[in-house]
C-alpha angles and dihedrals in degrees: 000000000000119000126247135167112343090357094303111152118234090215130047088025129154111228118202109207116198107195124035100204125120097300097036092050093047093049087051090053091049093049094048089050087057091053096254125141117244132198109188133189138184135184095259100060137270094274091066090061095063095109092050093047090049088054095046095049134204096339092066135064135174123240145153118281090256092051093047091050092048094049094047125108084180123014133212119204113201105157127127108277091242088066100047093110088064092064109112113256109187094045091056096049112135094009135116111247121200109212115207095169128131132189114244106172089192088064103025100038121242116307103197095204090058093043089054093046094242097126139017131234093244092043089058091053091047090053089051090049102043094164095048132075111239121203128179116241142157095001100120102047129083110254096240091052093063092076100028110043103049119113135184120281112275095030108144113255091008113185116256132207129199132234137178134191143149088235122071092205091058090052088051091052092052091044092057093043092051090049093052091051091047111267139111117231135228120186117220089199127245124358089266087068096045090100085080090076098038126112120307095012119123092257095052122106100345128116108246141158122234096272093047090048092052089051093047092049090052091050093053121125122214098217137343117229091236090056097052114102136162 
């Protein structure tokens, strides 16, 4: 198998998915369709994932968050932002972690540092996981679109998704994964620039090709005065 960050193969890889909500479940479906193995966890216990595992088939199994993190060659964190500190740390050491999170103050409560534009969602996860490599992925696409709007490479007007990381090899891993699922990739740069693809920015939630995504990332605003609190 081909090598990726820290020797991780980009194919025949076990993905540990922490969070089995809309995005986490759809990413699991996409990965299984690619022939990857998935270990998935939620906050309610492995037994509650039985219907999803039955749908996904033999390449998937349910586990605790710690078990999913331990089993992962590559991890996907898809928990509500308010719960990011519950993501296992030691079990993810040395691993690439795909962060799908978004900040919804209505759900998560206000986080003043985010409201003031002083930090980013993925930067907060990276601080929580100092021995892992965090990379933004799948945060600005509707869950159902992950498995239904991908097209082969070279398709005119192919949909593009953004990523961001402080590690080039993590961006490369996401770029290949996106391509296999059916999307072009545009990097927003390091994690410090990942705010450009966060909620309510021009690049968030809209269907766009690579050129349109680049333009939307460039048009992004860090914070609006009416949004700043604290």
